[in-house]
N, C-alpha and C positions, 0 to 999 in steps of 0.2 A: 505494500498497501504506498500510496506518492504523501509526502507531507505537505499539508499548504505552508506555502510563505508568502511574507508581504515583501516587494519589493518599493520601494520608492523612489522615484524616478523625476528630477529637473529637467523640463524640455522646453525648449527654447522656440522662439515663433508662433505658438501657437497665438490668437486674436480672434474667434468667432464660437461661434457655435461649429461651423464646417468643420474648422480647425479639430475642434474637440472630436466631430465623427472619425474622421479622417484616423485620428491617434489612435480611439478607441480598437476601433477598427482592425487595425495594421495590429494591433497588439493580440486581440482575440483570435487574428490567426497562426497566434506563436504554440505549439501544440505545452500543454500544462497550463495556458490561464486559465482560469476561474472564474476569474471577475477584475474588471476594470474602474476605476474611479477619476477620473476626471476635476481637478481643482483649475479651472479655467483662471482663473484671477490670481493664485498663489505659481502656476506657469509649473502645477506638478501636477504628479498620475501616481496614484498606488496599485497597485500590480499586485492581487491574491492569485498562485500559482503552485504548480505541485515541484515536486526537484527534478523533472527533466527539463524545467523552463528555465535557461542558465543568464543573469543579469545579459549576456555578451547577446543573444535571442534578443532580448527585448529594446535594449540599444539599437541595434540593426533594425528592428520595424519599425522602430519610430525617426531613424532616419531614414530609410527607403520610401516611409510614407512624408520626408519631407522637411523633416523637423531635427536638431539638434537635440540630442539626450544622452544625460547623464546621471549617473545612481546621487540620491542627494542626500548632502551630510548631516 
């Protein structure tokens, strides 16, 4: 059984609801992602996922959607 983890990402470039949708959809396509909570005003995204989804995969998915991302401090 995979454990559920939470990863908080800082995402640059999100300015509107359409951006939120693009980032959410991109992250949901990563295997193992269970839930995505985008906080537009903060520029942060909380991703709940299993062990099979890595930070690198999450960041790459956001970048492929056209935004910069890194793990939030």
